All heavy atoms as TSV, in Angstrom:
chain	resi	resn	atom	element	x	y	z
A	1	MET	N	N	-15.705	151.344	12.945
A	1	MET	CA	C	-16.283	150.066	12.580
A	1	MET	C	C	-15.797	149.684	11.197
A	1	MET	O	O	-15.721	150.538	10.273
A	1	MET	CB	C	-17.803	150.141	12.627
A	1	MET	CG	C	-18.491	148.855	12.350
A	1	MET	SD	S	-20.261	149.129	12.556
A	1	MET	CE	C	-20.823	147.549	12.039
A	2	ALA	N	N	-15.444	148.442	10.993
A	2	ALA	CA	C	-14.919	147.992	9.728
A	2	ALA	C	C	-16.010	147.954	8.648
A	2	ALA	O	O	-17.170	147.694	8.936
A	2	ALA	CB	C	-14.300	146.635	9.867
A	3	ASN	N	N	-15.612	148.316	7.460
A	3	ASN	CA	C	-16.550	148.279	6.318
A	3	ASN	C	C	-16.198	147.119	5.403
A	3	ASN	O	O	-14.990	146.800	5.285
A	3	ASN	CB	C	-16.474	149.583	5.528
A	3	ASN	CG	C	-17.050	150.743	6.317
A	3	ASN	OD1	O	-17.997	150.534	7.052
A	3	ASN	ND2	N	-16.452	151.903	6.186
A	4	PRO	N	N	-17.169	146.535	4.744
A	4	PRO	CA	C	-16.830	145.499	3.793
A	4	PRO	C	C	-16.009	146.047	2.633
A	4	PRO	O	O	-16.207	147.211	2.207
A	4	PRO	CB	C	-18.153	144.953	3.331
A	4	PRO	CG	C	-19.157	145.977	3.771
A	4	PRO	CD	C	-18.575	146.755	4.876
A	5	LYS	N	N	-15.103	145.207	2.142
A	5	LYS	CA	C	-14.184	145.711	1.093
A	5	LYS	C	C	-14.932	145.958	-0.233
A	5	LYS	O	O	-14.620	146.887	-0.952
A	5	LYS	CB	C	-13.066	144.648	0.840
A	5	LYS	CG	C	-11.875	145.198	0.142
A	5	LYS	CD	C	-10.695	144.267	0.350
A	5	LYS	CE	C	-9.422	144.971	-0.085
A	5	LYS	NZ	N	-8.267	144.128	0.225
A	6	ARG	N	N	-15.870	145.101	-0.509
A	6	ARG	CA	C	-16.707	145.347	-1.735
A	6	ARG	C	C	-18.070	144.776	-1.487
A	6	ARG	O	O	-18.269	143.920	-0.611
A	6	ARG	CB	C	-16.100	144.720	-2.981
A	6	ARG	CG	C	-16.005	143.200	-2.926
A	6	ARG	CD	C	-15.506	142.601	-4.198
A	6	ARG	NE	N	-14.125	142.981	-4.420
A	6	ARG	CZ	C	-13.335	142.347	-5.242
A	6	ARG	NH1	N	-13.762	141.331	-5.942
A	6	ARG	NH2	N	-12.066	142.704	-5.378
A	7	ARG	N	N	-19.032	145.280	-2.222
A	7	ARG	CA	C	-20.417	144.830	-2.033
A	7	ARG	C	C	-20.679	143.520	-2.713
A	7	ARG	O	O	-19.945	143.172	-3.660
A	7	ARG	CB	C	-21.388	145.927	-2.583
A	7	ARG	CG	C	-21.345	146.046	-4.073
A	7	ARG	CD	C	-22.231	147.202	-4.568
A	7	ARG	NE	N	-23.616	146.843	-4.467
A	7	ARG	CZ	C	-24.315	146.292	-5.441
A	7	ARG	NH1	N	-23.739	146.003	-6.589
A	7	ARG	NH2	N	-25.580	146.041	-5.281
A	8	PHE	N	N	-21.656	142.785	-2.225
A	8	PHE	CA	C	-22.061	141.561	-2.846
A	8	PHE	C	C	-23.060	141.849	-3.930
A	8	PHE	O	O	-23.995	142.640	-3.732
A	8	PHE	CB	C	-22.676	140.583	-1.849
A	8	PHE	CG	C	-21.676	140.034	-0.856
A	8	PHE	CD1	C	-21.727	140.368	0.459
A	8	PHE	CD2	C	-20.681	139.182	-1.303
A	8	PHE	CE1	C	-20.820	139.885	1.360
A	8	PHE	CE2	C	-19.767	138.675	-0.392
A	8	PHE	CZ	C	-19.834	139.057	0.944
A	9	SER	N	N	-22.950	141.221	-5.059
A	9	SER	CA	C	-23.857	141.434	-6.168
A	9	SER	C	C	-25.220	140.788	-5.832
A	9	SER	O	O	-25.315	139.939	-4.964
A	9	SER	CB	C	-23.287	140.848	-7.447
A	9	SER	OG	O	-23.265	139.448	-7.339
A	10	HIS	N	N	-26.231	141.256	-6.533
A	10	HIS	CA	C	-27.567	140.675	-6.325
A	10	HIS	C	C	-27.540	139.178	-6.679
A	10	HIS	O	O	-28.203	138.382	-6.069
A	10	HIS	CB	C	-28.630	141.387	-7.163
A	10	HIS	CG	C	-28.877	142.790	-6.713
A	10	HIS	ND1	N	-29.659	143.060	-5.594
A	10	HIS	CD2	C	-28.466	143.967	-7.158
A	10	HIS	CE1	C	-29.710	144.397	-5.410
A	10	HIS	NE2	N	-28.983	144.968	-6.360
A	11	SER	N	N	-26.810	138.819	-7.718
A	11	SER	CA	C	-26.709	137.429	-8.135
A	11	SER	C	C	-26.100	136.569	-7.058
A	11	SER	O	O	-26.605	135.490	-6.730
A	11	SER	CB	C	-25.883	137.314	-9.434
A	11	SER	OG	O	-25.727	135.965	-9.780
A	12	ARG	N	N	-25.001	137.013	-6.450
A	12	ARG	CA	C	-24.333	136.252	-5.417
A	12	ARG	C	C	-25.230	136.088	-4.212
A	12	ARG	O	O	-25.349	135.006	-3.620
A	12	ARG	CB	C	-23.060	136.948	-5.025
A	12	ARG	CG	C	-22.216	136.121	-4.076
A	12	ARG	CD	C	-20.880	136.773	-3.873
A	12	ARG	NE	N	-20.117	136.010	-2.916
A	12	ARG	CZ	C	-18.853	136.212	-2.619
A	12	ARG	NH1	N	-18.213	137.199	-3.223
A	12	ARG	NH2	N	-18.247	135.481	-1.738
A	13	THR	N	N	-25.953	137.169	-3.821
A	13	THR	CA	C	-26.884	137.082	-2.714
A	13	THR	C	C	-28.061	136.118	-3.019
A	13	THR	O	O	-28.434	135.304	-2.173
A	13	THR	CB	C	-27.450	138.474	-2.394
A	13	THR	OG1	O	-26.367	139.337	-2.145
A	13	THR	CG2	C	-28.379	138.426	-1.222
A	14	ALA	N	N	-28.569	136.157	-4.275
A	14	ALA	CA	C	-29.680	135.267	-4.647
A	14	ALA	C	C	-29.211	133.832	-4.662
A	14	ALA	O	O	-29.975	132.936	-4.201
A	14	ALA	CB	C	-30.172	135.672	-6.017
A	15	HIS	N	N	-27.975	133.523	-5.103
A	15	HIS	CA	C	-27.460	132.167	-5.115
A	15	HIS	C	C	-27.325	131.670	-3.686
A	15	HIS	O	O	-27.673	130.501	-3.423
A	15	HIS	CB	C	-26.114	132.117	-5.786
A	15	HIS	CG	C	-26.208	132.028	-7.260
A	15	HIS	ND1	N	-26.332	130.884	-7.949
A	15	HIS	CD2	C	-26.215	133.020	-8.190
A	15	HIS	CE1	C	-26.386	131.111	-9.263
A	15	HIS	NE2	N	-26.312	132.420	-9.419
A	16	ARG	N	N	-26.859	132.483	-2.756
A	16	ARG	CA	C	-26.664	132.053	-1.361
A	16	ARG	C	C	-28.050	131.797	-0.761
A	16	ARG	O	O	-28.255	130.799	-0.068
A	16	ARG	CB	C	-25.939	133.134	-0.588
A	16	ARG	CG	C	-25.580	132.714	0.811
A	16	ARG	CD	C	-24.820	133.777	1.590
A	16	ARG	NE	N	-25.593	134.976	1.747
A	16	ARG	CZ	C	-25.263	136.159	1.287
A	16	ARG	NH1	N	-24.179	136.312	0.637
A	16	ARG	NH2	N	-25.997	137.218	1.498
A	17	LYS	N	N	-29.037	132.672	-0.990
A	17	LYS	CA	C	-30.344	132.495	-0.447
A	17	LYS	C	C	-30.999	131.240	-0.977
A	17	LYS	O	O	-31.694	130.477	-0.282
A	17	LYS	CB	C	-31.226	133.700	-0.711
A	17	LYS	CG	C	-30.899	134.863	0.203
A	17	LYS	CD	C	-31.856	136.006	-0.062
A	17	LYS	CE	C	-31.549	137.174	0.876
A	17	LYS	NZ	N	-32.416	138.289	0.599
A	18	ALA	N	N	-30.854	130.994	-2.276
A	18	ALA	CA	C	-31.461	129.819	-2.944
A	18	ALA	C	C	-30.890	128.536	-2.348
A	18	ALA	O	O	-31.610	127.550	-2.115
A	18	ALA	CB	C	-31.254	129.850	-4.414
A	19	ARG	N	N	-29.584	128.530	-2.116
A	19	ARG	CA	C	-28.965	127.326	-1.530
A	19	ARG	C	C	-29.468	127.110	-0.087
A	19	ARG	O	O	-29.760	125.973	0.294
A	19	ARG	CB	C	-27.435	127.541	-1.523
A	19	ARG	CG	C	-26.704	126.417	-0.831
A	19	ARG	CD	C	-26.743	125.142	-1.639
A	19	ARG	NE	N	-25.990	124.115	-0.928
A	19	ARG	CZ	C	-26.498	122.915	-0.654
A	19	ARG	NH1	N	-27.691	122.571	-1.110
A	19	ARG	NH2	N	-25.784	122.044	-0.026
A	20	TRP	N	N	-29.581	128.172	0.679
A	20	TRP	CA	C	-30.071	128.076	2.052
A	20	TRP	C	C	-31.506	127.587	2.105
A	20	TRP	O	O	-31.875	126.762	2.931
A	20	TRP	CB	C	-29.915	129.394	2.741
A	20	TRP	CG	C	-30.244	129.338	4.200
A	20	TRP	CD1	C	-29.465	128.925	5.198
A	20	TRP	CD2	C	-31.472	129.751	4.817
A	20	TRP	NE1	N	-30.083	129.021	6.413
A	20	TRP	CE2	C	-31.345	129.520	6.196
A	20	TRP	CE3	C	-32.671	130.252	4.356
A	20	TRP	CZ2	C	-32.372	129.796	7.081
A	20	TRP	CZ3	C	-33.686	130.530	5.194
A	20	TRP	CH2	C	-33.523	130.287	6.557
A	21	LEU	N	N	-32.350	128.104	1.193
A	21	LEU	CA	C	-33.743	127.726	1.188
A	21	LEU	C	C	-33.970	126.315	0.644
A	21	LEU	O	O	-34.970	125.697	0.990
A	21	LEU	CB	C	-34.577	128.701	0.358
A	21	LEU	CG	C	-34.735	130.133	0.967
A	21	LEU	CD1	C	-35.430	131.019	-0.021
A	21	LEU	CD2	C	-35.468	130.053	2.277
A	22	SER	N	N	-33.038	125.810	-0.150
A	22	SER	CA	C	-33.218	124.485	-0.729
A	22	SER	C	C	-32.757	123.368	0.221
A	22	SER	O	O	-32.931	122.198	-0.135
A	22	SER	CB	C	-32.442	124.349	-2.042
A	22	SER	OG	O	-31.057	124.363	-1.801
A	23	LEU	N	N	-32.208	123.711	1.352
A	23	LEU	CA	C	-31.731	122.686	2.287
A	23	LEU	C	C	-32.920	121.891	2.799
A	23	LEU	O	O	-34.016	122.442	3.016
A	23	LEU	CB	C	-31.013	123.327	3.476
A	23	LEU	CG	C	-29.667	123.908	3.198
A	23	LEU	CD1	C	-29.132	124.578	4.431
A	23	LEU	CD2	C	-28.692	122.833	2.756
A	24	ASN	N	N	-32.740	120.594	2.980
A	24	ASN	CA	C	-33.761	119.775	3.508
A	24	ASN	C	C	-33.737	119.861	5.028
A	24	ASN	O	O	-32.832	119.333	5.659
A	24	ASN	CB	C	-33.546	118.329	3.036
A	24	ASN	CG	C	-34.690	117.410	3.474
A	24	ASN	OD1	O	-35.689	117.860	3.982
A	24	ASN	ND2	N	-34.491	116.121	3.314
A	25	TRP	N	N	-34.675	120.562	5.572
A	25	TRP	CA	C	-34.739	120.696	7.036
A	25	TRP	C	C	-35.406	119.477	7.601
A	25	TRP	O	O	-36.595	119.393	7.753
A	25	TRP	CB	C	-35.492	121.992	7.408
A	25	TRP	CG	C	-34.816	123.194	6.919
A	25	TRP	CD1	C	-35.142	123.912	5.803
A	25	TRP	CD2	C	-33.719	123.853	7.507
A	25	TRP	NE1	N	-34.287	124.985	5.684
A	25	TRP	CE2	C	-33.400	124.964	6.704
A	25	TRP	CE3	C	-32.964	123.600	8.638
A	25	TRP	CZ2	C	-32.342	125.798	6.973
A	25	TRP	CZ3	C	-31.894	124.470	8.912
A	25	TRP	CH2	C	-31.601	125.564	8.089
A	26	GLY	N	N	-34.565	118.509	7.931
A	26	GLY	CA	C	-35.084	117.250	8.467
A	26	GLY	C	C	-35.563	117.402	9.890
A	26	GLY	O	O	-35.471	118.449	10.482
A	27	GLY	N	N	-36.073	116.326	10.389
A	27	GLY	CA	C	-36.507	116.345	11.802
A	27	GLY	C	C	-37.911	116.835	11.998
A	27	GLY	O	O	-38.372	117.038	13.108
A	28	ILE	N	N	-38.688	116.950	10.894
A	28	ILE	CA	C	-40.090	117.356	11.010
A	28	ILE	C	C	-40.921	116.154	10.656
A	28	ILE	O	O	-40.698	115.486	9.625
A	28	ILE	CB	C	-40.394	118.551	10.137
A	28	ILE	CG1	C	-39.594	119.781	10.558
A	28	ILE	CG2	C	-41.875	118.832	10.124
A	28	ILE	CD1	C	-39.809	120.962	9.708
A	29	SER	N	N	-41.872	115.849	11.494
A	29	SER	CA	C	-42.749	114.670	11.247
A	29	SER	C	C	-44.195	115.069	11.492
A	29	SER	O	O	-44.468	116.166	11.862
A	29	SER	CB	C	-42.330	113.499	12.183
A	29	SER	OG	O	-42.520	113.877	13.514
A	30	ILE	N	N	-45.031	114.111	11.229
A	30	ILE	CA	C	-46.464	114.330	11.360
A	30	ILE	C	C	-46.928	113.638	12.631
A	30	ILE	O	O	-46.648	112.449	12.850
A	30	ILE	CB	C	-47.214	113.796	10.157
A	30	ILE	CG1	C	-46.759	114.551	8.875
A	30	ILE	CG2	C	-48.730	113.943	10.308
A	30	ILE	CD1	C	-47.350	114.008	7.602
A	31	CYS	N	N	-47.680	114.349	13.443
A	31	CYS	CA	C	-48.234	113.789	14.668
A	31	CYS	C	C	-49.270	112.706	14.329
A	31	CYS	O	O	-50.192	112.977	13.560
A	31	CYS	CB	C	-48.843	114.888	15.518
A	31	CYS	SG	S	-49.625	114.295	17.031
A	32	PRO	N	N	-49.145	111.508	14.867
A	32	PRO	CA	C	-50.115	110.439	14.550
A	32	PRO	C	C	-51.473	110.739	15.195
A	32	PRO	O	O	-52.479	110.141	14.791
A	32	PRO	CB	C	-49.478	109.161	15.102
A	32	PRO	CG	C	-48.500	109.625	16.082
A	32	PRO	CD	C	-48.050	111.004	15.699
A	33	HIS	N	N	-51.498	111.543	16.225
A	33	HIS	CA	C	-52.791	111.804	16.903
A	33	HIS	C	C	-53.609	112.887	16.237
A	33	HIS	O	O	-54.778	112.711	15.950
A	33	HIS	CB	C	-52.483	112.209	18.367
A	33	HIS	CG	C	-53.739	112.284	19.158
A	33	HIS	ND1	N	-54.258	113.510	19.497
A	33	HIS	CD2	C	-54.521	111.357	19.740
A	33	HIS	CE1	C	-55.370	113.302	20.252
A	33	HIS	NE2	N	-55.520	111.999	20.407
A	34	CYS	N	N	-52.965	114.031	15.928
A	34	CYS	CA	C	-53.727	115.155	15.372
A	34	CYS	C	C	-53.311	115.479	13.917
A	34	CYS	O	O	-53.880	116.369	13.270
A	34	CYS	CB	C	-53.553	116.393	16.234
A	34	CYS	SG	S	-51.934	117.084	16.232
A	35	HIS	N	N	-52.300	114.808	13.382
A	35	HIS	CA	C	-51.806	114.939	12.003
A	35	HIS	C	C	-51.274	116.365	11.753
A	35	HIS	O	O	-51.327	116.830	10.616
A	35	HIS	CB	C	-52.893	114.600	11.032
A	35	HIS	CG	C	-53.430	113.227	11.188
A	35	HIS	ND1	N	-52.707	112.078	10.935
A	35	HIS	CD2	C	-54.625	112.795	11.677
A	35	HIS	CE1	C	-53.438	111.021	11.248
A	35	HIS	NE2	N	-54.608	111.416	11.689
A	36	ALA	N	N	-50.797	116.995	12.756
A	36	ALA	CA	C	-50.138	118.317	12.569
A	36	ALA	C	C	-48.620	118.087	12.465
A	36	ALA	O	O	-48.072	117.086	12.883
A	36	ALA	CB	C	-50.442	119.224	13.781
A	37	LEU	N	N	-47.956	119.069	11.839
A	37	LEU	CA	C	-46.484	118.994	11.723
A	37	LEU	C	C	-45.877	119.287	13.076
A	37	LEU	O	O	-46.308	120.190	13.773
A	37	LEU	CB	C	-45.991	119.989	10.661
A	37	LEU	CG	C	-46.368	119.709	9.253
A	37	LEU	CD1	C	-45.844	120.824	8.339
A	37	LEU	CD2	C	-45.825	118.376	8.794
A	38	LYS	N	N	-44.885	118.477	13.441
A	38	LYS	CA	C	-44.229	118.669	14.710
A	38	LYS	C	C	-42.746	118.260	14.548
A	38	LYS	O	O	-42.371	117.622	13.540
A	38	LYS	CB	C	-44.852	117.824	15.800
A	38	LYS	CG	C	-44.649	116.334	15.630
A	38	LYS	CD	C	-45.197	115.568	16.833
A	38	LYS	CE	C	-44.816	114.143	16.798
A	38	LYS	NZ	N	-43.410	113.902	17.113
A	39	GLN	N	N	-41.912	118.645	15.549
A	39	GLN	CA	C	-40.539	118.211	15.525
A	39	GLN	C	C	-40.486	116.730	15.904
A	39	GLN	O	O	-41.240	116.281	16.766
A	39	GLN	CB	C	-39.700	119.021	16.492
A	39	GLN	CG	C	-39.409	120.443	16.070
A	39	GLN	CD	C	-38.501	121.104	17.044
A	39	GLN	OE1	O	-38.658	120.926	18.256
A	39	GLN	NE2	N	-37.558	121.853	16.561
A	40	ALA	N	N	-39.579	115.992	15.248
A	40	ALA	CA	C	-39.409	114.568	15.612
A	40	ALA	C	C	-38.947	114.403	17.000
A	40	ALA	O	O	-38.121	115.199	17.488
A	40	ALA	CB	C	-38.462	113.937	14.617
A	41	HIS	N	N	-39.424	113.355	17.638
A	41	HIS	CA	C	-38.978	112.998	18.997
A	41	HIS	C	C	-39.331	114.107	20.031
A	41	HIS	O	O	-38.642	114.282	21.012
A	41	HIS	CB	C	-37.505	112.671	19.099
A	41	HIS	CG	C	-37.072	111.681	18.050
A	41	HIS	ND1	N	-37.437	110.366	18.087
A	41	HIS	CD2	C	-36.314	111.845	16.921
A	41	HIS	CE1	C	-36.933	109.753	17.047
A	41	HIS	NE2	N	-36.240	110.611	16.316
A	42	ARG	N	N	-40.360	114.849	19.757
A	42	ARG	CA	C	-40.805	115.913	20.665
A	42	ARG	C	C	-42.311	115.778	20.882
A	42	ARG	O	O	-43.024	115.160	20.100
A	42	ARG	CB	C	-40.552	117.326	20.089
A	42	ARG	CG	C	-39.135	117.610	19.745
A	42	ARG	CD	C	-38.293	117.855	21.002
A	42	ARG	NE	N	-37.023	118.467	20.756
A	42	ARG	CZ	C	-35.978	117.903	20.233
A	42	ARG	NH1	N	-36.012	116.638	19.893
A	42	ARG	NH2	N	-34.881	118.560	20.096
A	43	VAL	N	N	-42.799	116.356	21.941
A	43	VAL	CA	C	-44.237	116.400	22.195
A	43	VAL	C	C	-44.906	117.279	21.184
A	43	VAL	O	O	-44.358	118.373	20.838
A	43	VAL	CB	C	-44.483	116.928	23.642
A	43	VAL	CG1	C	-45.993	117.078	23.892
A	43	VAL	CG2	C	-43.844	116.061	24.648
A	44	CYS	N	N	-46.022	116.848	20.654
A	44	CYS	CA	C	-46.747	117.680	19.690
A	44	CYS	C	C	-47.258	118.944	20.339
A	44	CYS	O	O	-47.941	118.865	21.367
A	44	CYS	CB	C	-47.906	116.837	19.112
A	44	CYS	SG	S	-48.862	117.760	17.891
A	45	PRO	N	N	-46.912	120.094	19.804
A	45	PRO	CA	C	-47.354	121.340	20.460
A	45	PRO	C	C	-48.834	121.629	20.278
A	45	PRO	O	O	-49.406	122.403	21.038
A	45	PRO	CB	C	-46.487	122.403	19.778
A	45	PRO	CG	C	-46.118	121.847	18.518
A	45	PRO	CD	C	-46.035	120.366	18.690
A	46	SER	N	N	-49.502	120.976	19.305
A	46	SER	CA	C	-50.896	121.284	19.073
A	46	SER	C	C	-51.815	120.425	19.933
A	46	SER	O	O	-52.874	120.860	20.353
A	46	SER	CB	C	-51.229	121.156	17.602
A	46	SER	OG	O	-50.998	119.837	17.145
A	47	CYS	N	N	-51.422	119.133	20.190
A	47	CYS	CA	C	-52.349	118.279	20.956
A	47	CYS	C	C	-51.742	117.831	22.276
A	47	CYS	O	O	-52.454	117.372	23.165
A	47	CYS	CB	C	-52.754	117.061	20.137
A	47	CYS	SG	S	-51.419	115.923	19.681
A	48	GLY	N	N	-50.398	117.855	22.435
A	48	GLY	CA	C	-49.760	117.476	23.663
A	48	GLY	C	C	-49.506	115.993	23.780
A	48	GLY	O	O	-49.142	115.552	24.865
A	49	TYR	N	N	-49.607	115.222	22.699
A	49	TYR	CA	C	-49.353	113.790	22.760
A	49	TYR	C	C	-47.923	113.468	22.339
A	49	TYR	O	O	-47.368	114.171	21.496
A	49	TYR	CB	C	-50.314	113.049	21.827
A	49	TYR	CG	C	-51.612	112.720	22.464
A	49	TYR	CD1	C	-52.617	113.651	22.683
A	49	TYR	CD2	C	-51.887	111.433	22.898
A	49	TYR	CE1	C	-53.821	113.348	23.279
A	49	TYR	CE2	C	-53.068	111.089	23.482
A	49	TYR	CZ	C	-54.041	112.062	23.695
A	49	TYR	OH	O	-55.216	111.726	24.277
A	50	TYR	N	N	-47.370	112.442	22.964
A	50	TYR	CA	C	-46.072	111.921	22.543
A	50	TYR	C	C	-46.130	110.384	22.611
A	50	TYR	O	O	-46.449	109.845	23.648
A	50	TYR	CB	C	-44.953	112.435	23.414
A	50	TYR	CG	C	-43.577	111.944	23.054
A	50	TYR	CD1	C	-42.955	112.349	21.881
A	50	TYR	CD2	C	-42.944	110.967	23.826
A	50	TYR	CE1	C	-41.720	111.897	21.522
A	50	TYR	CE2	C	-41.685	110.507	23.466
A	50	TYR	CZ	C	-41.099	110.976	22.331
A	50	TYR	OH	O	-39.848	110.492	21.973
A	51	LYS	N	N	-45.904	109.734	21.519
A	51	LYS	CA	C	-45.944	108.290	21.385
A	51	LYS	C	C	-47.267	107.712	21.894
A	51	LYS	O	O	-47.318	106.694	22.604
A	51	LYS	CB	C	-44.795	107.614	22.136
A	51	LYS	CG	C	-43.457	107.829	21.480
A	51	LYS	CD	C	-42.382	106.971	22.144
A	51	LYS	CE	C	-41.077	107.105	21.360
A	51	LYS	NZ	N	-39.994	106.299	21.970
A	52	GLY	N	N	-48.356	108.365	21.569
A	52	GLY	CA	C	-49.693	107.920	21.926
A	52	GLY	C	C	-50.143	108.208	23.342
A	52	GLY	O	O	-51.251	107.823	23.737
A	53	ASN	N	N	-49.307	108.845	24.146
A	53	ASN	CA	C	-49.660	109.178	25.517
A	53	ASN	C	C	-49.833	110.701	25.654
A	53	ASN	O	O	-49.046	111.447	25.062
A	53	ASN	CB	C	-48.565	108.721	26.486
A	53	ASN	CG	C	-48.425	107.228	26.458
A	53	ASN	OD1	O	-49.399	106.472	26.262
A	53	ASN	ND2	N	-47.199	106.751	26.559
A	54	LEU	N	N	-50.824	111.114	26.415
A	54	LEU	CA	C	-51.016	112.519	26.705
A	54	LEU	C	C	-49.982	112.993	27.685
A	54	LEU	O	O	-49.921	112.494	28.825
A	54	LEU	CB	C	-52.438	112.770	27.210
A	54	LEU	CG	C	-52.786	114.233	27.516
A	54	LEU	CD1	C	-52.727	115.036	26.224
A	54	LEU	CD2	C	-54.158	114.327	28.121
A	55	VAL	N	N	-49.144	113.886	27.287
A	55	VAL	CA	C	-48.015	114.353	28.122
A	55	VAL	C	C	-48.333	115.729	28.687
A	55	VAL	O	O	-48.108	115.998	29.849
A	55	VAL	CB	C	-46.706	114.386	27.332
A	55	VAL	CG1	C	-45.587	114.906	28.165
A	55	VAL	CG2	C	-46.367	112.977	26.822
A	56	LEU	N	N	-48.895	116.607	27.837
A	56	LEU	CA	C	-49.167	117.962	28.252
A	56	LEU	C	C	-50.715	118.117	28.381
A	56	LEU	O	O	-51.437	117.843	27.436
A	56	LEU	CB	C	-48.650	118.967	27.274
A	56	LEU	CG	C	-47.145	119.041	27.095
A	56	LEU	CD1	C	-46.778	120.021	26.000
A	56	LEU	CD2	C	-46.460	119.461	28.403
A	57	GLU	N	N	-51.155	118.492	29.568
A	57	GLU	CA	C	-52.629	118.658	29.763
A	57	GLU	C	C	-53.080	119.905	29.113
A	57	GLU	O	O	-54.065	119.940	28.402
A	57	GLU	CB	C	-52.919	118.673	31.235
A	57	GLU	CG	C	-52.588	117.429	31.999
A	57	GLU	CD	C	-53.678	116.423	31.925
A	57	GLU	OE1	O	-54.854	116.788	31.694
A	57	GLU	OE2	O	-53.378	115.199	32.056
A	58	GLU	N	N	-52.356	121.000	29.355
A	58	GLU	CA	C	-52.774	122.294	28.795
A	58	GLU	C	C	-51.939	122.601	27.555
A	58	GLU	O	O	-50.709	122.577	27.601
A	58	GLU	CB	C	-52.591	123.406	29.802
A	58	GLU	CG	C	-53.422	123.238	31.041
A	58	GLU	CD	C	-53.205	124.365	32.016
A	58	GLU	OE1	O	-52.575	125.401	31.653
A	58	GLU	OE2	O	-53.628	124.203	33.174
A	59	VAL	N	N	-52.610	122.802	26.458
A	59	VAL	CA	C	-51.946	123.141	25.243
A	59	VAL	C	C	-52.466	124.527	24.810
A	59	VAL	O	O	-53.673	124.776	24.810
A	59	VAL	CB	C	-52.209	122.110	24.122
A	59	VAL	CG1	C	-51.596	122.514	22.815
A	59	VAL	CG2	C	-51.729	120.742	24.557
A	60	LYS	N	N	-51.531	125.384	24.502
A	60	LYS	CA	C	-51.898	126.731	24.077
A	60	LYS	C	C	-52.556	126.666	22.698
A	60	LYS	O	O	-52.048	126.049	21.792
A	60	LYS	CB	C	-50.687	127.658	24.001
A	60	LYS	CG	C	-50.073	127.919	25.330
A	60	LYS	CD	C	-48.857	128.819	25.185
A	60	LYS	CE	C	-48.224	129.036	26.528
A	60	LYS	NZ	N	-46.984	129.822	26.377
A	61	GLU	N	N	-53.704	127.305	22.563
A	61	GLU	CA	C	-54.388	127.382	21.291
A	61	GLU	C	C	-54.060	128.668	20.626
A	61	GLU	O	O	-54.019	129.745	21.284
A	61	GLU	CB	C	-55.884	127.193	21.468
A	61	GLU	CG	C	-56.246	125.807	22.007
A	61	GLU	CD	C	-57.746	125.645	22.090
A	61	GLU	OE1	O	-58.456	126.468	21.515
A	61	GLU	OE2	O	-58.177	124.696	22.770
A	62	LYS	N	N	-53.843	128.644	19.311
A	62	LYS	CA	C	-53.567	129.836	18.571
A	62	LYS	C	C	-54.849	130.467	18.079
A	62	LYS	O	O	-55.757	129.888	17.676
A	62	LYS	CB	C	-52.657	129.528	17.400
A	62	LYS	CG	C	-51.282	129.098	17.865
A	62	LYS	CD	C	-50.373	128.840	16.667
A	62	LYS	CE	C	-49.032	128.365	17.153
A	62	LYS	NZ	N	-48.112	128.083	16.016
């Protein structure tokens, strides 16, 4: 199995992680029915509503 030629410094790893964490993860919106965070253009997993209509009858409760 191939080995990396040299190790990554803690600074380089921290810079990469900081850049990845600072990305704006779009596509998350607030459900108008239950005000929970949900993916945009998707059925709300907490209440089962999409565009004001009940789509999923059974919703798993955590």
